[in-house]
C-alpha positions as CSV (number, residue, x, y, z in Angstrom):
1,M,-33.2,3.5,-22.9
2,R,-29.8,5.5,-21.9
3,T,-27.5,4.3,-19.7
4,P,-25.8,6.7,-17.7
5,P,-22.2,7.3,-17.8
6,V,-20.3,5.3,-15.1
7,R,-18.2,7.7,-13.2
8,Q,-14.4,6.6,-12.9
9,Q,-13.2,7.9,-9.4
10,Q,-9.8,9.3,-9.6
11,A,-6.9,8.2,-7.8
12,D,-5.7,10.5,-4.9
13,S,-2.2,11.8,-6.1
14,R,-1.0,11.2,-2.2
15,L,-1.8,7.3,-2.4
16,P,0.1,4.5,-4.1
17,Q,-1.0,1.6,-6.2
18,P,-3.3,-0.9,-5.2
19,G,-1.1,-3.9,-4.3
20,A,0.9,-1.4,-2.2
21,V,1.1,-1.7,1.9
22,I,1.3,1.2,3.4
23,S,3.5,1.2,7.0
24,R,3.6,3.1,10.2
25,L,4.7,2.7,13.5
26,Y,2.2,3.7,16.0
27,K,2.5,2.6,20.5
28,G,5.1,0.6,19.5
29,Q,4.0,-1.6,16.9
30,T,4.2,-1.3,12.5
31,L,0.8,-0.7,11.4
32,Q,0.2,-2.3,7.5
33,V,-2.4,-1.0,4.7
34,E,-2.4,-3.1,1.8
35,V,-3.8,-0.5,-1.3
36,L,-7.0,-2.0,-3.1
37,P,-8.0,-1.0,-6.3
38,A,-11.3,-0.1,-3.8
39,G,-10.4,0.3,-0.7
40,F,-8.1,-0.9,1.9
41,A,-7.7,-3.7,4.3
42,F,-6.0,-3.7,7.6
43,Q,-6.1,-6.8,9.7
44,G,-8.6,-9.1,7.3
45,T,-10.9,-5.8,7.2
46,V,-12.2,-4.3,4.3
47,Y,-12.2,0.1,5.2
48,T,-13.3,2.9,2.4
49,S,-11.0,5.0,3.9
50,L,-7.8,5.1,5.8
51,S,-9.8,7.7,7.6
52,A,-12.4,4.8,9.0
53,I,-9.4,2.7,9.6
54,A,-7.0,5.5,11.8
55,K,-10.0,6.3,13.7
56,A,-10.5,1.8,14.2
57,I,-6.7,2.3,15.4
58,T,-7.0,5.3,17.9
59,G,-10.8,5.5,18.7
60,S,-11.3,8.6,17.1
61,H,-11.7,10.2,14.5
62,C,-8.8,11.7,12.4
63,N,-7.4,12.6,9.1
64,G,-6.2,8.9,7.1
65,F,-3.8,11.0,5.2
66,L,-2.2,12.2,8.4
67,F,-2.1,9.6,10.2
68,F,-0.4,7.8,7.9
69,H,2.2,10.6,6.8
70,L,0.8,10.3,3.5
71,H,0.6,14.2,3.3
72,Q,1.9,16.9,0.7
73,E,3.7,19.7,1.3
74,R,1.8,22.5,-0.4
75,N,4.0,24.8,-2.6
76,Q,4.2,28.1,-0.9
77,P,5.1,31.2,-3.4
């Protein structure tokens, strides 16, 4: 029986390498998120996405890359 190939998830170019810390000032507090090989650590909890952390912080859905200012400017012709 053949084992299906393991698909490796491509790292998003907007993210720093695992072990890095993403910081953001929000409502007078500095928030720090550690980038893990498979997720993100924030205040003792591991999350699968930055959007999940942003939702936990704000109480509403928002794009995690935008919330943590990790979006890239698009080159316009």
